[in-house]
C-alpha positions, 0 to 999 in steps of 0.5 A: 862614022857619025856621032849622034847626040847620045854618043857626044854626051857620053864622050863629053862626060868621059872627057870631063871625068878624066879631066877631074881625075887628072887634076886630083892626081896632080894635086895629090902628087904635088910636094909643095902642098901638105895634106895633114891634120892641123895637130898630131894629137887632134882627137886627144886635144878635143877631149881637153877643149872644155878646160881651154874654154874655162881658162879663156873665160878666166882670162876674160874675167881679169880686170886687165888681160895679157897684151902682145905687141911687136917690138924691134927686139921681138914680141913683147908679152905683158902680163896683168899687173894685178897678178904677182909676176913671181907666181906666174908660170906656164908656156907661150905656144907659137903656131905657124899655120903654114909650116908645122916645123916652125912651131915652138913653145916658150916657157914663161920665166918672169923677172917683171910683168913683161916677157920678151920673145927674141926676134931670132925665133920668129920668121916673117908671116902669120903666127897664132899665139897661145899664152897658157899660164897658171896663177895661184892654182887658176889656169888662164888662156889668152889667144892672139894672131899676129903677122910678124 
């Protein structure tokens, strides 16, 4: 049996499509890869996006903003000295892009303008941090990314 050009091209297409389907099946069945939304309430969170933008603008208008630094004990969050620490309330959210089960929230309870997040809560790697705080009825938001 002879194979002409047309038959060869059809065979090449079928082999290529089969190869692509095999790769798709392999990628979808791999348990190491996690195929899910970034957040559980993705669409609901989108409706509150304007409030986040306003809170970020409020934080940018401050004379000094939140400063996040790594220390030997953990992560040190320094709030603006222009705000009285006893009136600051809110939450610091730690988001781990590689594993949603490591995400956690840390309540803001201050005895000075500094807040230390202990080292035992953090694993090495990248963390996205959101500091959401309220001071005298005004919401503020500061975002940062660190590698711990």
